[in-house]
N, CA, C, O and the ligand as a Tripos MOL2 file, in Angstrom:
@<TRIPOS>MOLECULE
protein
  217   215    55     0     0
PROTEIN
NO_CHARGES

@<TRIPOS>ATOM
      1 N         -48.3980  -49.5360    4.8700 N.3       1 MET1
      2 CA        -49.5730  -48.9990    4.1740 C.3       1 MET1
      3 C         -49.6990  -49.6320    2.8200 C.2       1 MET1
      4 O         -48.7580  -49.6500    2.0280 O.2       1 MET1
      5 N         -50.9070  -50.1660    2.5610 N.am      2 SER2
      6 CA        -51.1200  -50.8570    1.2940 C.3       2 SER2
      7 C         -51.4890  -49.8600    0.1790 C.2       2 SER2
      8 O         -51.8200  -48.7060    0.4530 O.2       2 SER2
      9 N         -51.4310  -50.2900   -0.9910 N.am      3 GLN3
     10 CA        -51.7200  -49.4000   -2.1420 C.3       3 GLN3
     11 C         -53.2060  -49.0020   -2.1500 C.2       3 GLN3
     12 O         -54.0730  -49.8720   -2.0640 O.2       3 GLN3
     13 N         -53.5100  -47.6950   -2.2510 N.am      4 PRO4
     14 CA        -54.8770  -47.2650   -2.3320 C.3       4 PRO4
     15 C         -55.4710  -47.5650   -3.6730 C.2       4 PRO4
     16 O         -54.7570  -47.9110   -4.6140 O.2       4 PRO4
     17 N         -56.8190  -47.4310   -3.7760 N.am      5 ASP5
     18 CA        -57.4960  -47.6810   -5.0550 C.3       5 ASP5
     19 C         -57.2280  -46.5030   -6.0080 C.2       5 ASP5
     20 O         -57.1360  -46.6670   -7.2240 O.2       5 ASP5
     21 N         -57.1110  -45.3500   -5.4250 N.am      6 PHE6
     22 CA        -56.8370  -44.1840   -6.2890 C.3       6 PHE6
     23 C         -56.1340  -43.1030   -5.4320 C.2       6 PHE6
     24 O         -56.1060  -43.1790   -4.2040 O.2       6 PHE6
     25 N         -55.5800  -42.1130   -6.1190 N.am      7 LEU7
     26 CA        -55.0380  -40.9470   -5.5510 C.3       7 LEU7
     27 C         -55.8480  -39.7380   -5.9220 C.2       7 LEU7
     28 O         -56.5130  -39.7260   -6.9580 O.2       7 LEU7
     29 N         -55.8020  -38.6840   -5.0620 N.am      8 ILE8
     30 CA        -56.5890  -37.5240   -5.3820 C.3       8 ILE8
     31 C         -55.6410  -36.3470   -5.7110 C.2       8 ILE8
     32 O         -54.7370  -35.9870   -4.9570 O.2       8 ILE8
     33 N         -55.9250  -35.7830   -6.8980 N.am      9 CYS9
     34 CA        -55.0800  -34.6590   -7.3410 C.3       9 CYS9
     35 C         -55.3730  -33.4110   -6.4720 C.2       9 CYS9
     36 O         -56.5220  -32.9950   -6.3290 O.2       9 CYS9
     37 N         -54.3250  -32.8430   -5.9110 N.am     10 MET10
     38 CA        -54.4930  -31.7030   -5.0430 C.3      10 MET10
     39 C         -54.8100  -30.4330   -5.8850 C.2      10 MET10
     40 O         -55.3040  -29.4420   -5.3460 O.2      10 MET10
     41 N         -54.5340  -30.4710   -7.1480 N.am     11 ASN11
     42 CA        -54.7930  -29.3030   -8.0510 C.3      11 ASN11
     43 C         -56.3130  -29.1970   -8.3300 C.2      11 ASN11
     44 O         -56.8910  -28.1190   -8.1900 O.2      11 ASN11
     45 N         -56.9480  -30.3020   -8.7180 N.am     12 CYS12
     46 CA        -58.2970  -30.2600   -9.1570 C.3      12 CYS12
     47 C         -59.2260  -31.2060   -8.3880 C.2      12 CYS12
     48 O         -60.4180  -31.3190   -8.6730 O.2      12 CYS12
     49 N         -58.6210  -31.8820   -7.4000 N.am     13 GLU13
     50 CA        -59.3760  -32.8200   -6.5480 C.3      13 GLU13
     51 C         -60.0660  -33.9530   -7.2830 C.2      13 GLU13
     52 O         -61.0630  -34.4940   -6.8040 O.2      13 GLU13
     53 N         -59.5380  -34.3140   -8.4450 N.am     14 SER14
     54 CA        -60.0690  -35.4900   -9.2010 C.3      14 SER14
     55 C         -59.3790  -36.7210   -8.7040 C.2      14 SER14
     56 O         -58.1960  -36.6740   -8.3680 O.2      14 SER14
     57 N         -60.0970  -37.8460   -8.6470 N.am     15 PRO15
     58 CA        -59.4690  -39.1150   -8.3690 C.3      15 PRO15
     59 C         -58.6590  -39.6380   -9.5540 C.2      15 PRO15
     60 O         -59.1290  -39.6140  -10.6910 O.2      15 PRO15
     61 N         -57.4860  -40.0940   -9.2950 N.am     16 CYS16
     62 CA        -56.6060  -40.6050  -10.3530 C.3      16 CYS16
     63 C         -56.2900  -42.0600  -10.1460 C.2      16 CYS16
     64 O         -55.7700  -42.4540   -9.1030 O.2      16 CYS16
     65 N         -56.6030  -42.8540  -11.1400 N.am     17 TYR17
     66 CA        -56.4160  -44.3030  -11.0470 C.3      17 TYR17
     67 C         -55.1720  -44.7670  -11.6760 C.2      17 TYR17
     68 O         -54.8130  -45.9330  -11.5130 O.2      17 TYR17
     69 N         -54.4460  -43.8920  -12.4260 N.am     18 ILE18
     70 CA        -53.2870  -44.2750  -13.0990 C.3      18 ILE18
     71 C         -52.0460  -43.7970  -12.3240 C.2      18 ILE18
     72 O         -51.6700  -42.6260  -12.3580 O.2      18 ILE18
     73 N         -51.4450  -44.7440  -11.6410 N.am     19 PHE19
     74 CA        -50.2340  -44.3700  -10.8360 C.3      19 PHE19
     75 C         -49.3970  -45.5730  -10.4960 C.2      19 PHE19
     76 O         -49.8490  -46.7180  -10.4930 O.2      19 PHE19
     77 N         -48.1820  -45.2620  -10.2170 N.am     20 GLU20
     78 CA        -47.2160  -46.3540   -9.7090 C.3      20 GLU20
     79 C         -47.0620  -46.1340   -8.2030 C.2      20 GLU20
     80 O         -46.9150  -45.0020   -7.7440 O.2      20 GLU20
     81 N         -47.0950  -47.1850   -7.4740 N.am     21 TRP21
     82 CA        -47.0580  -47.0980   -6.0280 C.3      21 TRP21
     83 C         -45.8810  -47.9290   -5.4860 C.2      21 TRP21
     84 O         -45.7720  -49.1000   -5.8500 O.2      21 TRP21
     85 N         -44.9990  -47.3850   -4.6380 N.am     22 LYS22
     86 CA        -43.9360  -48.0500   -4.1380 C.3      22 LYS22
     87 C         -43.5420  -47.5910   -2.7210 C.2      22 LYS22
     88 O         -43.5080  -46.3870   -2.4690 O.2      22 LYS22
     89 N         -43.2590  -48.4710   -1.8340 N.am     23 ASN23
     90 CA        -42.8390  -48.1460   -0.4690 C.3      23 ASN23
     91 C         -43.7470  -47.1070    0.1930 C.2      23 ASN23
     92 O         -43.2720  -46.1730    0.8390 O.2      23 ASN23
     93 N         -45.0410  -47.2830    0.0250 N.am     24 GLY24
     94 CA        -45.9720  -46.4110    0.7930 C.3      24 GLY24
     95 C         -46.2180  -45.0250    0.2060 C.2      24 GLY24
     96 O         -46.8460  -44.1700    0.8300 O.2      24 GLY24
     97 N         -45.7250  -44.8310   -0.9710 N.am     25 GLU25
     98 CA        -46.0170  -43.4950   -1.6670 C.3      25 GLU25
     99 C         -45.9870  -43.6240   -3.1230 C.2      25 GLU25
    100 O         -45.3760  -44.5420   -3.6720 O.2      25 GLU25
    101 N         -46.6680  -42.6760   -3.7930 N.am     26 PRO26
    102 CA        -46.7070  -42.7210   -5.2820 C.3      26 PRO26
    103 C         -45.3500  -42.3180   -5.8610 C.2      26 PRO26
    104 O         -44.7410  -41.3390   -5.4310 O.2      26 PRO26
    105 N         -44.8970  -43.0870   -6.8350 N.am     27 THR27
    106 CA        -43.6520  -42.7510   -7.5040 C.3      27 THR27
    107 C         -43.9250  -42.0870   -8.8630 C.2      27 THR27
    108 O         -43.1140  -41.2920   -9.3390 O.2      27 THR27
    109 N         -45.0360  -42.4050   -9.4670 N.am     28 GLU28
    110 CA        -45.4210  -41.8010  -10.7270 C.3      28 GLU28
    111 C         -46.9420  -41.7100  -10.7350 C.2      28 GLU28
    112 O         -47.6270  -42.6830  -10.4180 O.2      28 GLU28
    113 N         -47.4500  -40.5890  -11.0830 N.am     29 VAL29
    114 CA        -48.9220  -40.4100  -11.1370 C.3      29 VAL29
    115 C         -49.2180  -39.3790  -12.2070 C.2      29 VAL29
    116 O         -48.4310  -38.4670  -12.4600 O.2      29 VAL29
    117 N         -50.3800  -39.5510  -12.8290 N.am     30 PHE30
    118 CA        -50.7860  -38.5810  -13.8550 C.3      30 PHE30
    119 C         -52.3020  -38.3070  -13.7000 C.2      30 PHE30
    120 O         -53.1140  -39.2310  -13.6540 O.2      30 PHE30
    121 N         -52.6490  -37.0180  -13.6210 N.am     31 CYS31
    122 CA        -54.0460  -36.6380  -13.5190 C.3      31 CYS31
    123 C         -54.5360  -36.3240  -14.9130 C.2      31 CYS31
    124 O         -54.0610  -35.3910  -15.5610 O.2      31 CYS31
    125 N         -55.5070  -37.1260  -15.3750 N.am     32 GLU32
    126 CA        -56.0820  -36.9180  -16.7640 C.3      32 GLU32
    127 C         -56.8970  -35.6360  -16.8320 C.2      32 GLU32
    128 O         -57.1380  -35.1100  -17.9180 O.2      32 GLU32
    129 N         -57.3330  -35.1180  -15.6540 N.am     33 ALA33
    130 CA        -58.2170  -33.9690  -15.6660 C.3      33 ALA33
    131 C         -57.3960  -32.6990  -15.9070 C.2      33 ALA33
    132 O         -57.8210  -31.8820  -16.7250 O.2      33 ALA33
    133 N         -56.2800  -32.4820  -15.2700 N.am     34 CYS34
    134 CA        -55.4990  -31.2280  -15.3600 C.3      34 CYS34
    135 C         -54.0930  -31.4480  -15.8190 C.2      34 CYS34
    136 O         -53.3910  -30.4600  -16.0360 O.2      34 CYS34
    137 N         -53.6080  -32.6800  -15.9920 N.am     35 GLY35
    138 CA        -52.3050  -32.9360  -16.4970 C.3      35 GLY35
    139 C         -51.2210  -32.9780  -15.4220 C.2      35 GLY35
    140 O         -50.0480  -33.1910  -15.7260 O.2      35 GLY35
    141 N         -51.5970  -32.7840  -14.2210 N.am     36 ASN36
    142 CA        -50.6300  -32.7540  -13.1110 C.3      36 ASN36
    143 C         -49.9250  -34.1170  -13.0190 C.2      36 ASN36
    144 O         -50.5780  -35.1600  -13.0360 O.2      36 ASN36
    145 N         -48.5760  -34.0990  -12.9200 N.am     37 GLU37
    146 CA        -47.8710  -35.3810  -12.7660 C.3      37 GLU37
    147 C         -46.8270  -35.3020  -11.7100 C.2      37 GLU37
    148 O         -45.8640  -36.0660  -11.7630 O.2      37 GLU37
    149 N         -46.9540  -34.4220  -10.7450 N.am     38 ASP38
    150 CA        -46.0120  -34.3190   -9.6530 C.3      38 ASP38
    151 C         -46.5710  -35.1030   -8.4420 C.2      38 ASP38
    152 O         -47.5550  -34.7110   -7.8130 O.2      38 ASP38
    153 N         -45.8750  -36.2560   -8.1450 N.am     39 PRO39
    154 CA        -46.4060  -37.1340   -7.0320 C.3      39 PRO39
    155 C         -46.6390  -36.3920   -5.7250 C.2      39 PRO39
    156 O         -47.4870  -36.7740   -4.9180 O.2      39 PRO39
    157 N         -45.8560  -35.3050   -5.5260 N.am     40 ASP40
    158 CA        -46.0440  -34.5390   -4.2990 C.3      40 ASP40
    159 C         -47.4380  -33.7950   -4.2720 C.2      40 ASP40
    160 O         -47.8990  -33.3850   -3.2070 O.2      40 ASP40
    161 N         -48.0470  -33.6450   -5.3880 N.am     41 ASP41
    162 CA        -49.3000  -32.9190   -5.4500 C.3      41 ASP41
    163 C         -50.5170  -33.8700   -5.4150 C.2      41 ASP41
    164 O         -51.6310  -33.4840   -5.7690 O.2      41 ASP41
    165 N         -50.2800  -35.0920   -4.9890 N.am     42 PHE42
    166 CA        -51.3940  -36.0200   -4.9090 C.3      42 PHE42
    167 C         -51.4900  -36.5290   -3.4570 C.2      42 PHE42
    168 O         -50.4970  -36.6200   -2.7350 O.2      42 PHE42
    169 N         -52.7130  -36.8510   -3.0750 N.am     43 ALA43
    170 CA        -52.8820  -37.4250   -1.7140 C.3      43 ALA43
    171 C         -53.8260  -38.6300   -1.8650 C.2      43 ALA43
    172 O         -54.6030  -38.7600   -2.8100 O.2      43 ALA43
    173 N         -53.6830  -39.5280   -0.8140 N.am     44 THR44
    174 CA        -54.5990  -40.6230   -0.7690 C.3      44 THR44
    175 C         -55.8770  -40.2120   -0.1130 C.2      44 THR44
    176 O         -55.9080  -39.1880    0.5690 O.2      44 THR44
    177 N         -56.9320  -40.9610   -0.2860 N.am     45 SER45
    178 CA        -58.2330  -40.6340    0.3630 C.3      45 SER45
    179 C         -57.9980  -40.6840    1.9360 C.2      45 SER45
    180 O         -58.6530  -39.9540    2.6800 O.2      45 SER45
    181 N         -57.1310  -41.4870    2.3720 N.am     46 GLU46
    182 CA        -56.8470  -41.5330    3.7890 C.3      46 GLU46
    183 C         -56.2120  -40.2260    4.2400 C.2      46 GLU46
    184 O         -56.5610  -39.6990    5.2970 O.2      46 GLU46
    185 N         -55.2740  -39.6940    3.4420 N.am     47 ASP47
    186 CA        -54.6970  -38.4240    3.7790 C.3      47 ASP47
    187 C         -55.7420  -37.3060    3.8840 C.2      47 ASP47
    188 O         -55.7090  -36.4660    4.7830 O.2      47 ASP47
    189 N         -56.6750  -37.3390    2.9160 N.am     48 LEU48
    190 CA        -57.7020  -36.3250    2.9140 C.3      48 LEU48
    191 C         -58.6360  -36.4890    4.1230 C.2      48 LEU48
    192 O         -59.0480  -35.5030    4.7320 O.2      48 LEU48
    193 N         -58.9430  -37.6640    4.4410 N.am     49 ASP49
    194 CA        -59.8240  -37.9400    5.6200 C.3      49 ASP49
    195 C         -59.1130  -37.3090    6.8620 C.2      49 ASP49
    196 O         -59.7430  -36.6140    7.6600 O.2      49 ASP49
    197 N         -57.8460  -37.5600    6.9920 N.am     50 ALA50
    198 CA        -57.0570  -37.0560    8.1200 C.3      50 ALA50
    199 C         -57.1370  -35.5220    8.1060 C.2      50 ALA50
    200 O         -57.3410  -34.9070    9.1520 O.2      50 ALA50
    201 N         -56.9810  -34.9050    6.9330 N.am     51 MET51
    202 CA        -56.9570  -33.4500    6.8070 C.3      51 MET51
    203 C         -58.2800  -32.8180    7.0980 C.2      51 MET51
    204 O         -58.3560  -31.7560    7.7170 O.2      51 MET51
    205 N         -59.3460  -33.4830    6.6420 N.am     52 THR52
    206 CA        -60.6890  -32.8670    6.8070 C.3      52 THR52
    207 C         -61.2720  -33.1940    8.1290 C.2      52 THR52
    208 O         -62.3400  -32.6630    8.4360 O.2      52 THR52
    209 N         -60.6620  -34.0480    8.9800 N.am     53 GLU53
    210 CA        -61.1600  -34.3300   10.3020 C.3      53 GLU53
    211 C         -61.0700  -33.1080   11.2070 C.2      53 GLU53
    212 O         -60.3340  -32.1670   10.9110 O.2      53 GLU53
    213 N         -61.8140  -33.1200   12.3050 N.am     54 ALA54
    214 CA        -61.8250  -32.0140   13.2190 C.3      54 ALA54
    215 C         -62.6900  -30.8160   12.8600 C.2      54 ALA54
    216 O         -62.7360  -29.8400   13.6100 O.2      54 ALA54
    217 ZN        -55.7140  -32.7670  -11.4980 Zn       55 ZN55
@<TRIPOS>BOND
     1     1     2 1
     2     2     3 1
     3     3     4 2
     4     3     5 am
     5     5     6 1
     6     6     7 1
     7     7     8 2
     8     7     9 am
     9     9    10 1
    10    10    11 1
    11    11    12 2
    12    11    13 am
    13    13    14 1
    14    14    15 1
    15    15    16 2
    16    15    17 am
    17    17    18 1
    18    18    19 1
    19    19    20 2
    20    19    21 am
    21    21    22 1
    22    22    23 1
    23    23    24 2
    24    23    25 am
    25    25    26 1
    26    26    27 1
    27    27    28 2
    28    27    29 am
    29    29    30 1
    30    30    31 1
    31    31    32 2
    32    31    33 am
    33    33    34 1
    34    34    35 1
    35    35    36 2
    36    35    37 am
    37    37    38 1
    38    38    39 1
    39    39    40 2
    40    39    41 am
    41    41    42 1
    42    42    43 1
    43    43    44 2
    44    43    45 am
    45    45    46 1
    46    46    47 1
    47    47    48 2
    48    47    49 am
    49    49    50 1
    50    50    51 1
    51    51    52 2
    52    51    53 am
    53    53    54 1
    54    54    55 1
    55    55    56 2
    56    55    57 am
    57    57    58 1
    58    58    59 1
    59    59    60 2
    60    59    61 am
    61    61    62 1
    62    62    63 1
    63    63    64 2
    64    63    65 am
    65    65    66 1
    66    66    67 1
    67    67    68 2
    68    67    69 am
    69    69    70 1
    70    70    71 1
    71    71    72 2
    72    71    73 am
    73    73    74 1
    74    74    75 1
    75    75    76 2
    76    75    77 am
    77    77    78 1
    78    78    79 1
    79    79    80 2
    80    79    81 am
    81    81    82 1
    82    82    83 1
    83    83    84 2
    84    83    85 am
    85    85    86 1
    86    86    87 1
    87    87    88 2
    88    87    89 am
    89    89    90 1
    90    90    91 1
    91    91    92 2
    92    91    93 am
    93    93    94 1
    94    94    95 1
    95    95    96 2
    96    95    97 am
    97    97    98 1
    98    98    99 1
    99    99   100 2
   100    99   101 am
   101   101   102 1
   102   102   103 1
   103   103   104 2
   104   103   105 am
   105   105   106 1
   106   106   107 1
   107   107   108 2
   108   107   109 am
   109   109   110 1
   110   110   111 1
   111   111   112 2
   112   111   113 am
   113   113   114 1
   114   114   115 1
   115   115   116 2
   116   115   117 am
   117   117   118 1
   118   118   119 1
   119   119   120 2
   120   119   121 am
   121   121   122 1
   122   122   123 1
   123   123   124 2
   124   123   125 am
   125   125   126 1
   126   126   127 1
   127   127   128 2
   128   127   129 am
   129   129   130 1
   130   130   131 1
   131   131   132 2
   132   131   133 am
   133   133   134 1
   134   134   135 1
   135   135   136 2
   136   135   137 am
   137   137   138 1
   138   138   139 1
   139   139   140 2
   140   139   141 am
   141   141   142 1
   142   142   143 1
   143   143   144 2
   144   143   145 am
   145   145   146 1
   146   146   147 1
   147   147   148 2
   148   147   149 am
   149   149   150 1
   150   150   151 1
   151   151   152 2
   152   151   153 am
   153   153   154 1
   154   154   155 1
   155   155   156 2
   156   155   157 am
   157   157   158 1
   158   158   159 1
   159   159   160 2
   160   159   161 am
   161   161   162 1
   162   162   163 1
   163   163   164 2
   164   163   165 am
   165   165   166 1
   166   166   167 1
   167   167   168 2
   168   167   169 am
   169   169   170 1
   170   170   171 1
   171   171   172 2
   172   171   173 am
   173   173   174 1
   174   174   175 1
   175   175   176 2
   176   175   177 am
   177   177   178 1
   178   178   179 1
   179   179   180 2
   180   179   181 am
   181   181   182 1
   182   182   183 1
   183   183   184 2
   184   183   185 am
   185   185   186 1
   186   186   187 1
   187   187   188 2
   188   187   189 am
   189   189   190 1
   190   190   191 1
   191   191   192 2
   192   191   193 am
   193   193   194 1
   194   194   195 1
   195   195   196 2
   196   195   197 am
   197   197   198 1
   198   198   199 1
   199   199   200 2
   200   199   201 am
   201   201   202 1
   202   202   203 1
   203   203   204 2
   204   203   205 am
   205   205   206 1
   206   206   207 1
   207   207   208 2
   208   207   209 am
   209   209   210 1
   210   210   211 1
   211   211   212 2
   212   211   213 am
   213   213   214 1
   214   214   215 1
   215   215   216 2
@<TRIPOS>SUBSTRUCTURE
     1 MET1         2 RESIDUE 1 A MET
     2 SER2         6 RESIDUE 1 A SER
     3 GLN3        10 RESIDUE 1 A GLN
     4 PRO4        14 RESIDUE 1 A PRO
     5 ASP5        18 RESIDUE 1 A ASP
     6 PHE6        22 RESIDUE 1 A PHE
     7 LEU7        26 RESIDUE 1 A LEU
     8 ILE8        30 RESIDUE 1 A ILE
     9 CYS9        34 RESIDUE 1 A CYS
    10 MET10       38 RESIDUE 1 A MET
    11 ASN11       42 RESIDUE 1 A ASN
    12 CYS12       46 RESIDUE 1 A CYS
    13 GLU13       50 RESIDUE 1 A GLU
    14 SER14       54 RESIDUE 1 A SER
    15 PRO15       58 RESIDUE 1 A PRO
    16 CYS16       62 RESIDUE 1 A CYS
    17 TYR17       66 RESIDUE 1 A TYR
    18 ILE18       70 RESIDUE 1 A ILE
    19 PHE19       74 RESIDUE 1 A PHE
    20 GLU20       78 RESIDUE 1 A GLU
    21 TRP21       82 RESIDUE 1 A TRP
    22 LYS22       86 RESIDUE 1 A LYS
    23 ASN23       90 RESIDUE 1 A ASN
    24 GLY24       94 RESIDUE 1 A GLY
    25 GLU25       98 RESIDUE 1 A GLU
    26 PRO26      102 RESIDUE 1 A PRO
    27 THR27      106 RESIDUE 1 A THR
    28 GLU28      110 RESIDUE 1 A GLU
    29 VAL29      114 RESIDUE 1 A VAL
    30 PHE30      118 RESIDUE 1 A PHE
    31 CYS31      122 RESIDUE 1 A CYS
    32 GLU32      126 RESIDUE 1 A GLU
    33 ALA33      130 RESIDUE 1 A ALA
    34 CYS34      134 RESIDUE 1 A CYS
    35 GLY35      138 RESIDUE 1 A GLY
    36 ASN36      142 RESIDUE 1 A ASN
    37 GLU37      146 RESIDUE 1 A GLU
    38 ASP38      150 RESIDUE 1 A ASP
    39 PRO39      154 RESIDUE 1 A PRO
    40 ASP40      158 RESIDUE 1 A ASP
    41 ASP41      162 RESIDUE 1 A ASP
    42 PHE42      166 RESIDUE 1 A PHE
    43 ALA43      170 RESIDUE 1 A ALA
    44 THR44      174 RESIDUE 1 A THR
    45 SER45      178 RESIDUE 1 A SER
    46 GLU46      182 RESIDUE 1 A GLU
    47 ASP47      186 RESIDUE 1 A ASP
    48 LEU48      190 RESIDUE 1 A LEU
    49 ASP49      194 RESIDUE 1 A ASP
    50 ALA50      198 RESIDUE 1 A ALA
    51 MET51      202 RESIDUE 1 A MET
    52 THR52      206 RESIDUE 1 A THR
    53 GLU53      210 RESIDUE 1 A GLU
    54 ALA54      214 RESIDUE 1 A ALA
    55 ZN55       217 GROUP 0 **** ****
């Protein structure tokens, strides 16, 4: 999986462009909108597409 253009904060659903990407997942990410910085709380747009399908 290649690096996405942005990650989506699962707290506030804002796109976040400031992040470090390694081995197919974010290692560091920061949401400017709500201050969230837990990589587990972010998703890629592909993840969201998969979730919202069906
Ligand atoms: Zn946020």
